[in-house]
C-alpha positions in Angstrom: 25.4 6.0 12.6 23.7 3.1 14.4 21.6 0.1 13.4 18.1 0.6 14.7 15.8 -1.9 13.2 15.3 -4.6 10.5 12.5 -6.3 8.5 12.4 -9.6 6.7 10.2 -10.3 3.6 9.4 -13.7 2.3 8.4 -13.3 -1.4 7.7 -15.5 -4.4 9.1 -17.7 -5.7 11.4 -18.7 -2.8 13.2 -15.6 -1.6 13.8 -14.0 1.8 14.9 -10.4 1.7 16.3 -8.4 4.6 16.1 -4.6 5.1 18.4 -3.2 7.8 17.7 0.4 9.0 19.8 3.1 10.7 19.1 6.2 12.7 20.3 8.4 9.8 17.7 7.0 7.4 20.1 5.0 5.3 18.9 1.4 4.8 20.5 -1.6 3.2 19.3 -4.8 1.6 20.5 -8.4 1.7 19.2 -11.8 0.8 19.6 -14.4 3.6 18.0 -17.6 2.3 18.6 -21.4 2.1 16.1 -22.6 -0.4 13.8 -25.0 1.4 14.7 -23.8 4.9 13.3 -20.2 4.8 11.8 -20.1 8.3 14.9 -21.6 9.9 17.1 -18.9 8.3 14.6 -16.2 9.3 15.0 -17.2 12.9 18.8 -17.2 12.6 18.9 -13.7 11.1 16.6 -12.3 13.8 18.8 -13.9 16.5 22.1 -12.5 15.1 20.7 -9.0 14.6 18.9 -8.7 17.9 21.7 -10.1 20.0 24.8 -8.6 18.2 23.9 -5.7 15.9 21.0 -3.5 17.1 22.7 -0.3 18.2 26.0 -1.0 16.5 27.8 1.1 13.8 26.9 -0.6 10.5 30.1 0.7 8.7 32.4 -1.8 10.6 31.7 -4.6 8.1 34.8 -6.7 8.8 34.4 -6.5 12.5 30.7 -7.4 12.4 31.5 -10.4 10.1 34.1 -11.7 12.5 31.8 -11.0 15.5 28.8 -12.9 14.0 31.0 -15.8 12.9 33.2 -16.2 15.9 30.6 -15.5 18.5 29.2 -19.0 17.9 31.2 -21.9 19.3 29.4 -24.0 16.6 30.1 -22.2 13.3 29.6 -22.6 9.6 27.0 -24.6 7.7 24.2 -23.5 5.4 21.9 -21.9 7.9 24.3 -19.7 9.9 26.4 -18.7 6.9 23.4 -17.8 4.9 22.0 -15.7 7.7 25.4 -14.0 8.0 25.5 -13.5 4.3 22.3 -11.6 4.1 23.3 -9.4 7.0 26.7 -8.7 5.5 25.2 -7.8 2.1 22.9 -5.3 3.8 25.8 -3.7 5.8 27.8 -3.3 2.7 24.8 -1.7 1.0 24.5 0.8 3.8 28.3 1.5 3.6 28.2 2.1 -0.1 25.2 4.4 0.2 26.9 6.3 3.1 30.0 6.9 1.0 28.1 7.4 -2.3 30.0 4.6 -4.1 29.3 1.2 -5.5 30.6 -1.6 -3.2 33.1 -2.8 -5.8 34.8 0.6 -5.7 35.2 0.3 -1.9 36.7 -3.2 -2.4 39.5 -2.0 -4.7 37.8 -0.7 -7.8 36.5 -2.3 -10.9 38.7 -4.5 -13.1 36.1 -4.9 -15.9 33.3 -2.9 -17.5 30.9 -5.7 -18.1 30.2 -9.3 -17.0 29.2 -12.3 -19.1 26.2 -14.0 -17.7 24.9 -17.5 -18.2 21.4 -18.9 -18.7 20.1 -22.1 -17.2 18.4 -24.4 -19.7 15.2 -26.3 -18.9 13.4 -28.9 -21.0 12.1 -32.4 -20.4 13.9 -34.2 -23.3 16.7 -33.5 -25.8 14.4 -31.8 -28.3 12.8 -29.5 -25.8 16.1 -28.5 -24.3 17.7 -27.8 -27.7 14.7 -25.7 -28.6 15.0 -23.7 -25.4 18.7 -23.3 -26.1 18.1 -21.9 -29.6 15.5 -19.5 -28.2 17.8 -18.1 -25.6 20.7 -17.8 -28.1 18.4 -15.6 -30.2 17.7 -13.5 -27.1 21.4 -12.7 -26.8 22.8 -15.2 -24.3 26.2 -16.7 -25.1 26.7 -19.0 -22.1 24.5 -21.8 -20.8 24.2 -24.5 -18.1 21.9 -27.5 -18.0 21.2 -30.2 -15.4 22.5 -33.5 -16.7 20.2 -36.1 -15.1 17.2 -36.5 -12.9 17.0 -39.5 -10.6 20.2 -41.5 -11.2 20.8 -44.8 -9.4 24.2 -45.5 -7.8 24.8 -48.0 -10.6 23.0 -47.2 -13.9 22.5 -48.9 -17.2 24.3 -48.0 -20.4 20.9 -46.8 -21.8 20.4 -44.4 -19.0 23.8 -42.9 -19.5 23.2 -42.7 -23.3 20.0 -40.8 -22.7 21.8 -38.2 -20.5 24.6 -37.7 -23.0 22.1 -37.4 -25.9 20.6 -34.3 -24.2 24.0 -32.6 -24.0 24.7 -33.6 -27.6 21.4 -32.0 -28.8 22.1 -28.8 -27.0 25.6 -28.5 -28.4 24.3 -29.1 -31.9 21.7 -26.4 -31.4 24.1 -23.8 -30.0 27.2 -24.5 -32.2 30.8 -24.2 -31.1 31.1 -20.5 -30.4 29.0 -20.7 -27.2 29.9 -21.7 -23.6 28.1 -24.7 -22.3 28.3 -26.1 -18.8 26.8 -29.3 -17.4 25.6 -29.6 -13.8 25.5 -33.1 -12.3 23.9 -31.5 -9.2 25.5 -34.2 -7.0 23.0 -36.7 -8.3 25.7 -39.2 -9.6 27.7 -41.7 -7.5 31.5 -42.0 -7.7 31.4 -45.1 -10.0 29.1 -43.5 -12.5 30.7 -40.0 -12.4 34.0 -41.0 -14.0 32.3 -42.8 -16.9 29.8 -40.0 -17.5 32.5 -37.4 -17.6 34.4 -39.6 -20.1 31.3 -39.7 -22.3 31.0 -35.9 -22.3 34.6 -35.3 -23.6 33.5 -34.7 -27.2 31.2 -31.8 -26.4 33.8 -29.1 -25.4 32.2 -28.2 -22.1 33.3 -25.1 -20.2 32.9 -27.1 -17.0 31.1 -30.0 -15.3 29.6 -28.8 -12.0 29.2 -30.9 -8.9 30.1 -34.3 -10.4 30.1 -35.5 -6.8 28.3 -34.4 -3.6 30.4 -32.1 -1.4 30.5 -34.9 1.1 32.8 -36.7 -1.3 35.2 -33.9 -2.1 38.0 -36.3 -1.8 37.0 -37.7 -5.1 37.2 -34.5 -7.1 40.9 -34.7 -7.8 40.7 -38.2 -9.2 38.0 -37.1 -11.7 40.0 -34.0 -12.6 43.0 -36.1 -13.4 41.1 -38.3 -15.8 39.5 -35.6 -18.0 40.4 -32.4 -19.9 37.0 -30.9 -19.0 37.3 -28.3 -16.1 35.6 -29.6 -12.9 33.6 -27.1 -10.9 31.9 -27.1 -7.5 31.1 -24.7 -4.7 27.4 -23.7 -4.3 27.2 -26.0 -1.2 30.4 -24.8 0.4 30.0 -22.0 3.0 33.3 -20.4 3.8 37.0 -20.1 2.7 37.7 -22.9 5.1 35.4 -25.2 3.1 37.1 -24.3 -0.1 40.7 -24.6 1.3 41.1 -28.4 0.7 39.9 -28.1 -2.9 42.6 -25.5 -3.6 45.4 -27.3 -1.8 44.5 -30.7 -3.5 44.3 -28.9 -6.9 40.9 -30.7 -7.2 38.9 -28.2 -9.3 39.5 -25.6 -12.0 36.4 -23.6 -11.4 34.5 -22.7 -8.2 30.9 -21.6 -8.0 30.4 -19.9 -4.6 27.0 -18.4 -3.8 27.1 -14.9 -2.2 23.9 -15.8 -0.3 25.4 -19.0 1.2 29.1 -18.3 1.5 29.0 -15.6 4.1 28.1 -12.6 1.9 30.2 -10.1 0.1 33.0 -10.0 2.7 33.7 -13.8 2.5 33.1 -14.2 -1.2 35.8 -11.6 -1.9 38.2 -13.6 0.3 37.3 -16.9 -1.4 37.8 -15.3 -4.9 41.2 -14.0 -3.8 42.2 -17.4 -2.4 41.1 -19.1 -5.7 43.2 -16.6 -7.7 46.4 -17.7 -5.9 45.7 -21.2 -7.1 44.8 -20.2 -10.7 41.2 -21.2 -10.2 38.4 -19.4 -12.0 35.2 -18.2 -10.3 31.7 -18.4 -11.8 29.3 -17.5 -9.0 26.1 -19.5 -8.4 23.0 -17.2 -8.2 19.5 -18.5 -9.0 18.0 -15.9 -6.8 16.6 -12.4 -6.6 18.0 -9.1 -7.9 19.4 -8.5 -4.4 21.6 -11.5 -4.5 22.5 -10.9 -8.1 23.6 -7.3 -7.4 25.6 -8.5 -4.4 27.4 -11.1 -6.5 28.2 -8.7 -9.2 29.8 -6.3 -6.7 32.4 -9.0 -6.0 32.7 -10.0 -9.7 33.5 -6.5 -10.9 36.5 -6.1 -8.5 37.9 -9.6 -8.8 40.1 -10.6 -11.8 39.3 -14.3 -11.7 35.5 -13.9 -11.6 34.9 -14.6 -15.3 31.1 -15.2 -15.6 27.9 -14.9 -13.5 24.8 -17.0 -13.2 21.5 -15.3 -13.3 17.8 -16.3 -13.2 16.1 -13.0 -13.8 15.1 -12.8 -17.4 17.6 -10.0 -18.2 16.8 -10.2 -21.9 13.2 -8.9 -21.3 13.3 -6.5 -18.3 9.9 -5.0 -19.1 8.0 -8.3 -18.6 10.3 -10.1 -16.2 8.4 -11.0 -13.0 11.7 -11.2 -11.1 13.0 -7.8 -12.1 9.6 -6.3 -11.1 11.0 -6.1 -7.6 13.2 -3.1 -8.7 12.0 0.5 -9.1 13.8 0.4 -12.4 13.6 -3.1 -14.0 16.3 -2.0 -16.5 18.9 -1.5 -13.8 20.9 -4.4 -15.1 21.6 -3.4 -18.7 21.9 -6.6 -20.8 23.5 -6.7 -24.2 25.3 -9.3 -26.3 25.3 -11.8 -23.3 26.8 -9.2 -20.9 25.5 -7.0 -18.1 27.1 -3.6 -17.6 28.9 -2.6 -14.4 26.5 -1.1 -11.8 27.4 2.4 -10.9 24.8 3.3 -8.3 25.8 3.5 -4.6 25.9 0.3 -2.5 24.4 -2.6 -4.3 23.4 -0.3 -7.1 19.7 -1.2 -7.0 16.5 0.4 -5.6 13.8 -1.9 -4.3 10.2 -1.1 -5.1 9.0 -1.4 -1.5 5.3 -1.0 -2.2 5.5 -4.0 -4.7 7.7 -5.9 -2.3 5.2 -5.5 0.6 2.4 -6.6 -1.6 4.3 -9.7 -2.7 5.1 -10.5 0.9 1.4 -11.0 1.7 1.7 -14.3 -0.3 2.4 -17.4 1.7 5.9 -18.5 0.7 7.8 -21.5 2.1 9.2 -23.4 -0.8 10.7 -26.9 -0.3 13.1 -28.9 -2.5 11.3 -31.7 -4.4 11.6 -35.1 -2.7 12.6 -37.6 -5.4 12.7 -41.4 -5.1 14.2 -44.2 -7.2 11.9 -46.8 -8.6 12.6 -49.1 -5.7 11.2 -46.4 -3.3 14.6 -45.3 -1.9 15.3 -41.5 -1.7 17.1 -40.0 -4.7 19.4 -36.9 -4.8 17.6 -33.8 -6.0 
């Protein structure tokens, strides 16, 4: 079998999907995207495939990963690792289809039958967010995450901190105690503010606090971890096992949230999960993306003991009307019940793309950019 061609599809709301084709008719799908840098990643994917993979045997997944990574003297980072991730996912999809097995069975076999998923909560104020939480609880979700603050100055007032904590308090009151609740600082908070805000969140029994600091300040994670009983998480902006290594050695976090679309794909995320397990660190993968990325992430989760939960942004509770699941020939591929999705059993990624619908969607001009926020003095704020 040889790789003969590929296609890239930019589709709403902010996805870039890759189809890799072979001379035997077997094709695989992947999702290479950095949200807000779609065209840059598109160019990287094309370069990697055309220079290194056209004409190659797609089943040599480990060799191709090493080749694409090590062929560059300048390695890593969001663009190159996300391009590599999408290609790696597509090659594993081909491999699973070739052998007639789900990818997780080729990676050692499943260790669980279903996976708990969490739902992101929106809302502009505490009441709105609490109402959204109650609605999603009624839909069957049992785990949630919300963003903690918007623009947050390096030194903030007590009132600003109180407003942020009030939102978490309202959600916890709405959900009760028998539900998982995580809070994402999104790297919007400075070191001086992070420690105090984490302290104020102690009463709300959180499953984790995500990105209390930017990844640039990873040296500060251990200090925060030592001052709270709340598990500290990070990882969606780390791109390989080498980026995670220091966090593990320093015992700086209790939870990591790698993204299969940014961390080098299925091959690398499995290695990151195994590294985390040796340091007794739980894995809750980040995945606010399409059914392709979600399927790829689940393949790792179902064969990794320490992957305990999975993010999703697909509307799993209502597959018939979900705009995001419409990309699949069968929108009910991911069977959702009681907060869990069942183990996929189809070959490869376990999904079938509705190509006619995909090509129709790809006619839409898509190039989403992250919002640019400012503080009230006009300086740039973290998004």
